[in-house]
C-alpha positions as YAML, in Angstrom:
chain: A
units: angstrom
residues:
- id: 1
  name: UNK
  ca: [-38.42, -35.48, 31.90]
- id: 2
  name: UNK
  ca: [-37.29, -31.95, 30.26]
- id: 3
  name: UNK
  ca: [-40.61, -30.19, 28.09]
- id: 4
  name: UNK
  ca: [-39.85, -28.67, 25.55]
- id: 5
  name: UNK
  ca: [-42.10, -26.10, 23.80]
- id: 6
  name: UNK
  ca: [-41.56, -25.11, 19.55]
- id: 7
  name: UNK
  ca: [-41.48, -21.64, 19.25]
- id: 8
  name: UNK
  ca: [-44.61, -20.85, 16.58]
- id: 9
  name: UNK
  ca: [-43.52, -19.44, 13.93]
- id: 10
  name: UNK
  ca: [-44.52, -16.03, 13.31]
- id: 11
  name: UNK
  ca: [-45.88, -14.95, 9.69]
- id: 12
  name: UNK
  ca: [-46.09, -11.73, 8.25]
- id: 13
  name: UNK
  ca: [-49.91, -11.71, 8.39]
- id: 14
  name: UNK
  ca: [-49.93, -12.10, 12.47]
- id: 15
  name: UNK
  ca: [-47.28, -8.68, 12.22]
- id: 16
  name: UNK
  ca: [-49.82, -6.98, 9.84]
- id: 17
  name: UNK
  ca: [-52.95, -8.88, 12.32]
- id: 18
  name: UNK
  ca: [-51.18, -6.82, 15.18]
- id: 19
  name: UNK
  ca: [-50.44, -3.66, 14.01]
- id: 20
  name: UNK
  ca: [-53.32, -3.12, 12.29]
- id: 21
  name: UNK
  ca: [-51.53, -2.66, 8.84]
- id: 22
  name: UNK
  ca: [-52.40, -3.99, 5.75]
- id: 23
  name: UNK
  ca: [-50.30, -7.40, 4.40]
- id: 24
  name: UNK
  ca: [-48.97, -5.31, 1.52]
- id: 25
  name: UNK
  ca: [-47.77, -2.60, 3.76]
- id: 26
  name: UNK
  ca: [-45.65, -4.32, 6.17]
- id: 27
  name: UNK
  ca: [-44.36, -6.25, 3.35]
- id: 28
  name: UNK
  ca: [-43.49, -2.92, 1.84]
- id: 29
  name: UNK
  ca: [-41.79, -1.75, 5.23]
- id: 30
  name: UNK
  ca: [-39.80, -4.83, 5.42]
- id: 31
  name: UNK
  ca: [-38.45, -4.53, 2.17]
- id: 32
  name: UNK
  ca: [-37.42, -0.91, 2.47]
- id: 33
  name: UNK
  ca: [-39.89, 0.58, -0.05]
- id: 34
  name: UNK
  ca: [-40.01, 4.12, -0.32]
- id: 35
  name: UNK
  ca: [-43.69, 4.23, -0.59]
- id: 36
  name: UNK
  ca: [-44.58, 3.77, 3.52]
- id: 37
  name: UNK
  ca: [-44.29, 6.39, 6.08]
- id: 38
  name: UNK
  ca: [-42.08, 6.64, 8.31]
- id: 39
  name: UNK
  ca: [-44.32, 6.44, 10.93]
- id: 40
  name: UNK
  ca: [-45.80, 3.38, 9.68]
- id: 41
  name: UNK
  ca: [-42.53, 1.88, 9.12]
- id: 42
  name: UNK
  ca: [-41.36, 2.57, 12.27]
- id: 43
  name: UNK
  ca: [-44.09, 0.73, 13.99]
- id: 44
  name: UNK
  ca: [-44.00, -2.19, 11.78]
- id: 45
  name: UNK
  ca: [-40.27, -2.21, 12.46]
- id: 46
  name: UNK
  ca: [-40.70, -2.12, 16.37]
- id: 47
  name: UNK
  ca: [-43.36, -5.48, 15.86]
- id: 48
  name: UNK
  ca: [-41.14, -7.18, 13.90]
- id: 49
  name: UNK
  ca: [-38.09, -6.71, 16.48]
- id: 50
  name: UNK
  ca: [-39.87, -7.84, 19.34]
- id: 51
  name: UNK
  ca: [-40.75, -11.25, 17.36]
- id: 52
  name: UNK
  ca: [-37.17, -11.58, 16.11]
- id: 53
  name: UNK
  ca: [-38.46, -11.56, 12.61]
- id: 54
  name: UNK
  ca: [-36.11, -11.87, 10.36]
- id: 55
  name: UNK
  ca: [-36.42, -11.67, 5.96]
- id: 56
  name: UNK
  ca: [-35.83, -14.55, 3.82]
- id: 57
  name: UNK
  ca: [-33.59, -14.74, 1.56]
- id: 58
  name: UNK
  ca: [-34.73, -14.69, -2.10]
- id: 59
  name: UNK
  ca: [-32.04, -16.97, -3.06]
- id: 60
  name: UNK
  ca: [-28.34, -17.89, -2.13]
- id: 61
  name: UNK
  ca: [-25.71, -14.89, -3.27]
- id: 62
  name: UNK
  ca: [-22.84, -16.03, -5.02]
- id: 63
  name: UNK
  ca: [-20.66, -12.63, -4.04]
- id: 64
  name: UNK
  ca: [-20.59, -10.57, -0.77]
- id: 65
  name: UNK
  ca: [-20.71, -6.92, -1.80]
- id: 66
  name: UNK
  ca: [-19.18, -3.33, -0.41]
- id: 67
  name: UNK
  ca: [-21.31, -0.88, -1.81]
- id: 68
  name: UNK
  ca: [-19.33, 2.33, -2.09]
- id: 69
  name: UNK
  ca: [-21.84, 5.41, -2.72]
- id: 70
  name: UNK
  ca: [-20.05, 8.57, -3.86]
- id: 71
  name: UNK
  ca: [-21.28, 12.19, -4.24]
- id: 72
  name: UNK
  ca: [-19.18, 12.40, -7.50]
- id: 73
  name: UNK
  ca: [-16.45, 10.58, -9.29]
- id: 74
  name: UNK
  ca: [-14.73, 13.45, -10.94]
- id: 75
  name: UNK
  ca: [-11.43, 13.41, -9.18]
- id: 76
  name: UNK
  ca: [-8.03, 11.58, -8.56]
- id: 77
  name: UNK
  ca: [-8.95, 11.59, -4.54]
- id: 78
  name: UNK
  ca: [-12.46, 9.26, -4.85]
- id: 79
  name: UNK
  ca: [-9.95, 6.69, -7.51]
- id: 80
  name: UNK
  ca: [-7.22, 7.03, -4.30]
- id: 81
  name: UNK
  ca: [-10.07, 5.63, -1.94]
- id: 82
  name: UNK
  ca: [-11.46, 3.38, -4.09]
- id: 83
  name: UNK
  ca: [-8.15, 1.71, -4.44]
- id: 84
  name: UNK
  ca: [-7.87, 1.95, -0.64]
- id: 85
  name: UNK
  ca: [-11.52, 0.28, -0.67]
- id: 86
  name: UNK
  ca: [-10.54, -2.66, -3.69]
- id: 87
  name: UNK
  ca: [-6.77, -3.02, -1.99]
- id: 88
  name: UNK
  ca: [-8.79, -4.25, 1.26]
- id: 89
  name: UNK
  ca: [-11.46, -6.29, 0.59]
- id: 90
  name: UNK
  ca: [-9.53, -8.62, -1.48]
- id: 91
  name: UNK
  ca: [-7.95, -9.57, 2.31]
- id: 92
  name: UNK
  ca: [-11.91, -10.75, 3.47]
- id: 93
  name: UNK
  ca: [-13.56, -12.23, -0.03]
- id: 94
  name: UNK
  ca: [-15.41, -9.17, -0.74]
- id: 95
  name: UNK
  ca: [-15.97, -7.35, -4.01]
- id: 96
  name: UNK
  ca: [-16.89, -3.61, -4.40]
- id: 97
  name: UNK
  ca: [-19.60, -1.78, -6.21]
- id: 98
  name: UNK
  ca: [-19.99, 1.76, -6.49]
- id: 99
  name: UNK
  ca: [-22.47, 4.50, -6.95]
- id: 100
  name: UNK
  ca: [-22.56, 7.88, -8.08]
- id: 101
  name: UNK
  ca: [-25.17, 10.59, -7.61]
- id: 102
  name: UNK
  ca: [-26.22, 14.03, -6.17]
- id: 103
  name: UNK
  ca: [-24.71, 16.29, -5.14]
- id: 104
  name: UNK
  ca: [-21.62, 18.11, -2.81]
- id: 105
  name: UNK
  ca: [-23.09, 17.05, -0.27]
- id: 106
  name: UNK
  ca: [-25.18, 14.41, -0.40]
- id: 107
  name: UNK
  ca: [-26.39, 11.51, -3.50]
- id: 108
  name: UNK
  ca: [-29.67, 11.67, -5.20]
- id: 109
  name: UNK
  ca: [-32.99, 9.50, -3.14]
- id: 110
  name: UNK
  ca: [-32.79, 6.93, -5.50]
- id: 111
  name: UNK
  ca: [-29.45, 5.74, -4.19]
- id: 112
  name: UNK
  ca: [-30.54, 3.77, -0.97]
- id: 113
  name: UNK
  ca: [-33.90, 1.94, -2.62]
- id: 114
  name: UNK
  ca: [-30.94, 0.68, -5.37]
- id: 115
  name: UNK
  ca: [-28.99, -0.27, -2.50]
- id: 116
  name: UNK
  ca: [-31.61, -2.57, -0.57]
- id: 117
  name: UNK
  ca: [-32.88, -4.27, -3.88]
- id: 118
  name: UNK
  ca: [-28.89, -5.46, -4.25]
- id: 119
  name: UNK
  ca: [-29.11, -6.73, -0.44]
- id: 120
  name: UNK
  ca: [-25.47, -4.79, -0.26]
- id: 121
  name: UNK
  ca: [-23.94, -6.80, 2.74]
- id: 122
  name: UNK
  ca: [-22.13, -3.40, 3.79]
- id: 123
  name: UNK
  ca: [-21.77, 0.50, 2.51]
- id: 124
  name: UNK
  ca: [-19.13, 3.14, 2.57]
- id: 125
  name: UNK
  ca: [-20.89, 6.25, 2.34]
- id: 126
  name: UNK
  ca: [-19.02, 9.03, 1.06]
- id: 127
  name: UNK
  ca: [-20.92, 12.09, 1.74]
- id: 128
  name: UNK
  ca: [-22.85, 14.16, 4.32]
- id: 129
  name: UNK
  ca: [-24.90, 12.48, 7.20]
- id: 130
  name: UNK
  ca: [-27.56, 10.40, 6.76]
- id: 131
  name: UNK
  ca: [-31.19, 11.61, 6.71]
- id: 132
  name: UNK
  ca: [-33.46, 9.52, 9.91]
- id: 133
  name: UNK
  ca: [-35.15, 8.24, 7.01]
- id: 134
  name: UNK
  ca: [-32.23, 6.31, 5.30]
- id: 135
  name: UNK
  ca: [-30.50, 5.74, 8.53]
- id: 136
  name: UNK
  ca: [-33.95, 3.59, 9.52]
- id: 137
  name: UNK
  ca: [-33.87, 2.24, 6.19]
- id: 138
  name: UNK
  ca: [-30.62, 0.86, 6.31]
- id: 139
  name: UNK
  ca: [-30.71, -0.20, 10.25]
- id: 140
  name: UNK
  ca: [-34.32, -2.34, 9.45]
- id: 141
  name: UNK
  ca: [-31.98, -4.52, 6.63]
- id: 142
  name: UNK
  ca: [-29.13, -4.90, 9.15]
- id: 143
  name: UNK
  ca: [-26.98, -3.19, 6.24]
- id: 144
  name: UNK
  ca: [-24.05, -2.14, 8.63]
- id: 145
  name: UNK
  ca: [-22.58, 1.38, 6.92]
- id: 146
  name: UNK
  ca: [-19.90, 4.41, 7.77]
- id: 147
  name: UNK
  ca: [-19.74, 7.86, 6.72]
- id: 148
  name: UNK
  ca: [-16.15, 8.45, 4.96]
- id: 149
  name: UNK
  ca: [-15.54, 11.84, 5.26]
- id: 150
  name: UNK
  ca: [-18.33, 13.77, 5.85]
- id: 151
  name: UNK
  ca: [-19.57, 16.32, 5.51]
- id: 152
  name: UNK
  ca: [-20.63, 17.87, 8.97]
- id: 153
  name: UNK
  ca: [-20.58, 16.50, 12.42]
- id: 154
  name: UNK
  ca: [-22.69, 13.13, 11.83]
- id: 155
  name: UNK
  ca: [-24.91, 11.46, 14.54]
- id: 156
  name: UNK
  ca: [-23.20, 10.57, 17.45]
- id: 157
  name: UNK
  ca: [-24.58, 7.02, 16.49]
- id: 158
  name: UNK
  ca: [-22.92, 6.76, 13.26]
- id: 159
  name: UNK
  ca: [-19.47, 5.46, 13.03]
- id: 160
  name: UNK
  ca: [-17.82, 7.68, 10.39]
- id: 161
  name: UNK
  ca: [-13.84, 8.23, 8.97]
- id: 162
  name: UNK
  ca: [-12.65, 12.05, 9.02]
- id: 163
  name: UNK
  ca: [-9.22, 13.90, 8.06]
- id: 164
  name: UNK
  ca: [-8.01, 15.47, 11.04]
- id: 165
  name: UNK
  ca: [-8.43, 18.80, 8.64]
- id: 166
  name: UNK
  ca: [-7.46, 21.36, 11.91]
- id: 167
  name: UNK
  ca: [-3.78, 19.75, 11.95]
- id: 168
  name: UNK
  ca: [-3.73, 19.55, 8.19]
- id: 169
  name: UNK
  ca: [-4.08, 23.10, 7.92]
- id: 170
  name: UNK
  ca: [-1.68, 23.84, 10.61]
- id: 171
  name: UNK
  ca: [1.02, 21.64, 8.92]
- id: 172
  name: UNK
  ca: [0.76, 23.20, 5.32]
- id: 173
  name: UNK
  ca: [0.79, 26.73, 6.68]
- id: 174
  name: UNK
  ca: [3.84, 25.63, 8.90]
- id: 175
  name: UNK
  ca: [5.62, 24.37, 5.88]
- id: 176
  name: UNK
  ca: [4.87, 27.58, 3.67]
- id: 177
  name: UNK
  ca: [6.08, 29.71, 6.83]
- id: 178
  name: UNK
  ca: [8.91, 27.84, 7.19]
- id: 179
  name: UNK
  ca: [9.96, 28.28, 3.94]
- id: 180
  name: UNK
  ca: [10.34, 32.22, 4.11]
- id: 181
  name: UNK
  ca: [6.56, 33.42, 3.47]
- id: 182
  name: UNK
  ca: [4.47, 35.13, 5.56]
- id: 183
  name: UNK
  ca: [1.51, 36.85, 3.18]
- id: 184
  name: UNK
  ca: [0.25, 33.50, 2.48]
- id: 185
  name: UNK
  ca: [-3.23, 33.51, 0.46]
- id: 186
  name: UNK
  ca: [-5.52, 30.72, 1.18]
- id: 187
  name: UNK
  ca: [-8.74, 29.17, -0.97]
- id: 188
  name: UNK
  ca: [-10.96, 27.90, 1.69]
- id: 189
  name: UNK
  ca: [-13.54, 24.97, 0.30]
- id: 190
  name: UNK
  ca: [-17.14, 26.47, 0.63]
- id: 191
  name: UNK
  ca: [-17.87, 27.96, 3.96]
- id: 192
  name: UNK
  ca: [-20.51, 25.82, 5.12]
- id: 193
  name: UNK
  ca: [-18.27, 22.82, 5.06]
- id: 194
  name: UNK
  ca: [-16.93, 21.65, 8.59]
- id: 195
  name: UNK
  ca: [-13.51, 20.63, 6.57]
- id: 196
  name: UNK
  ca: [-13.43, 24.13, 5.12]
- id: 197
  name: UNK
  ca: [-13.34, 25.88, 8.31]
- id: 198
  name: UNK
  ca: [-11.07, 23.65, 9.99]
- id: 199
  name: UNK
  ca: [-8.75, 24.26, 7.46]
- id: 200
  name: UNK
  ca: [-9.03, 27.53, 8.25]
- id: 201
  name: UNK
  ca: [-9.04, 27.73, 11.39]
- id: 202
  name: UNK
  ca: [-5.33, 25.72, 11.27]
- id: 203
  name: UNK
  ca: [-3.96, 27.99, 8.66]
- id: 204
  name: UNK
  ca: [-5.13, 30.99, 11.24]
- id: 205
  name: UNK
  ca: [-3.48, 29.16, 14.47]
- id: 206
  name: UNK
  ca: [0.08, 28.39, 12.25]
- id: 207
  name: UNK
  ca: [-0.13, 32.03, 11.50]
- id: 208
  name: UNK
  ca: [-0.60, 33.14, 15.02]
- id: 209
  name: UNK
  ca: [2.27, 30.85, 16.16]
- id: 210
  name: UNK
  ca: [4.77, 33.38, 14.25]
- id: 211
  name: UNK
  ca: [2.70, 36.71, 15.54]
- id: 212
  name: UNK
  ca: [0.73, 36.87, 12.06]
- id: 213
  name: UNK
  ca: [-2.74, 38.15, 11.95]
- id: 214
  name: UNK
  ca: [-4.72, 36.49, 9.20]
- id: 215
  name: UNK
  ca: [-5.55, 39.05, 6.90]
- id: 216
  name: UNK
  ca: [-8.88, 39.03, 5.48]
- id: 217
  name: UNK
  ca: [-8.05, 40.25, 1.53]
- id: 218
  name: UNK
  ca: [-5.73, 36.74, 1.31]
- id: 219
  name: UNK
  ca: [-8.68, 34.49, 2.25]
- id: 220
  name: UNK
  ca: [-11.20, 33.20, -0.21]
- id: 221
  name: UNK
  ca: [-13.67, 30.88, -0.39]
- id: 222
  name: UNK
  ca: [-13.27, 28.26, -2.98]
- id: 223
  name: UNK
  ca: [-15.74, 24.96, -4.19]
- id: 224
  name: UNK
  ca: [-12.81, 22.45, -3.98]
- id: 225
  name: UNK
  ca: [-12.73, 22.71, -8.40]
- id: 226
  name: UNK
  ca: [-10.35, 23.57, -10.46]
- id: 227
  name: UNK
  ca: [-12.25, 26.40, -12.11]
- id: 228
  name: UNK
  ca: [-12.97, 27.78, -8.69]
- id: 229
  name: UNK
  ca: [-9.10, 27.49, -7.66]
- id: 230
  name: UNK
  ca: [-8.44, 29.04, -10.61]
- id: 231
  name: UNK
  ca: [-10.75, 32.21, -10.15]
- id: 232
  name: UNK
  ca: [-10.31, 32.72, -6.87]
- id: 233
  name: UNK
  ca: [-6.17, 32.82, -7.88]
- id: 234
  name: UNK
  ca: [-6.72, 34.85, -10.97]
- id: 235
  name: UNK
  ca: [-8.05, 37.40, -7.95]
- id: 236
  name: UNK
  ca: [-5.31, 36.93, -5.34]
- id: 237
  name: UNK
  ca: [-2.43, 37.13, -7.57]
- id: 238
  name: UNK
  ca: [-3.28, 40.54, -9.89]
- id: 239
  name: UNK
  ca: [-3.64, 42.66, -6.73]
- id: 240
  name: UNK
  ca: [-1.06, 44.91, -6.41]
- id: 241
  name: UNK
  ca: [0.15, 43.28, -2.71]
- id: 242
  name: UNK
  ca: [-0.23, 40.08, -3.38]
- id: 243
  name: UNK
  ca: [0.20, 36.79, -1.40]
- id: 244
  name: UNK
  ca: [4.30, 35.23, -2.67]
- id: 245
  name: UNK
  ca: [2.29, 31.77, -1.22]
- id: 246
  name: UNK
  ca: [-1.29, 30.21, -2.06]
- id: 247
  name: UNK
  ca: [-2.66, 27.21, 0.24]
- id: 248
  name: UNK
  ca: [-4.91, 25.83, -1.43]
- id: 249
  name: UNK
  ca: [-7.91, 23.85, -0.37]
- id: 250
  name: UNK
  ca: [-8.06, 20.75, -2.11]
- id: 251
  name: UNK
  ca: [-5.82, 19.00, -5.25]
- id: 252
  name: UNK
  ca: [-8.18, 20.59, -7.63]
- id: 253
  name: UNK
  ca: [-7.78, 23.82, -6.76]
- id: 254
  name: UNK
  ca: [-4.60, 23.88, -6.04]
- id: 255
  name: UNK
  ca: [-4.05, 22.50, -9.73]
- id: 256
  name: UNK
  ca: [-6.35, 26.34, -10.78]
- id: 257
  name: UNK
  ca: [-3.50, 27.95, -8.80]
- id: 258
  name: UNK
  ca: [-1.23, 26.64, -11.12]
- id: 259
  name: UNK
  ca: [-2.88, 27.34, -14.58]
- id: 260
  name: UNK
  ca: [-3.36, 31.11, -12.73]
- id: 261
  name: UNK
  ca: [0.27, 31.74, -11.81]
- id: 262
  name: UNK
  ca: [1.56, 30.29, -15.37]
- id: 263
  name: UNK
  ca: [-1.36, 32.47, -17.40]
- id: 264
  name: UNK
  ca: [0.15, 35.10, -15.51]
- id: 265
  name: UNK
  ca: [3.97, 34.75, -16.14]
- id: 266
  name: UNK
  ca: [4.72, 33.93, -12.43]
- id: 267
  name: UNK
  ca: [6.75, 30.66, -11.62]
...
């Protein structure tokens, strides 16, 4: 005769007793609350994982949601990213919501607690690499995520989608060289951003292919904005030996280049 043993139900009170934390603290850690220290959260999550405890659903969700977190939403590029996501999720019976906040590198800290409260099914994060606390919160709630166009080099364990910025810099510069330009200016993005460095390296590599040494006077640092592109273009185009072409590090900066050229009477 086969003997079948039913696995005992594990309660939060059991987790509290084993870890030595209060029931309230265990509940906060389970729900991703911000007012729990990282050390406490890790200790509780380790015990929760060992017991195979899963958070009970508070109610059936009528929709499956993918959340896209933008650092800002003030340019056409962000709109195209959103359009692509919407087009794809339609094929999988999913819905998209967007969050905006923070600065060029990272949204403000409120985004993740709001995401946890909404019980998001997955996240596309259009900004820098996550902090350890944020990453642990997402993992503890089982929310899959991917970084899109990250600020620097993401953690090896984090999925990311990145542009081939070096190749882009090479192709853009080769195009200008093919048109006959040899004195080519460049307006990069912020120097601390990996994508800016990669595009600049592509630019210098393409020049080197044609035996042209990069001129420091033709290399300027922008901030990926139209106003920044305008200011740097004015600086480049007012020089006695100005460039005959400018490689702008972003579409917004290119708009600034056009406006500067217009004001200076250049085609």
